[in-house]
C-alpha angles and dihedrals in degrees: 000000000000125000090248092054091047091051090048089056089046091053094048092046091047093052091049091047090050090053089051089049090053090051092049091048092048091050091049092049090054094043099046106024103029093233106190101194090070125068116279119265096263088062091057102034132054095195093229090123123031109256091237086065098033096059096054089046090053090048090051090051089051091051091051090048090051091051092049093049093045093050092047094048090049092045095229140068137082094297093059094063109106114227113180095196092050089047092053091047092050092049092050091047090050091053092049091045092049091049090050091051092048091049091048091050093046092049092047092051091041091061089057091046092050090048092052091046092051091047091048091049091051096046094042099052113134092212093054114127113262118265117256 
């Protein structure tokens, strides 16, 4: 892989890491400072992992992302070594992770849809007593 291609990957990965950083910062602002102009905590946080464990995990991910980007921009370091088996494993993991996130989103939105359907069914019943 050429130096230009490596730097292109570094740039893309850095932008994605920055977007993740912005998300982590937004979540922390809501969690610790009650910032109201950002979405409420349930919009950021699934609750699968207690936030006291989630935040350090996110910070560790950000450190790893910073190391990857730095190595790729410099063109040397442990993260520049190409490992086909690791690459395949990461791609498979990304597909599984993406599918899980889509499923989680669909299920979350489905609960709202089911709620609205049930409410519509109740309020739209033909045998409902007449309004007074």
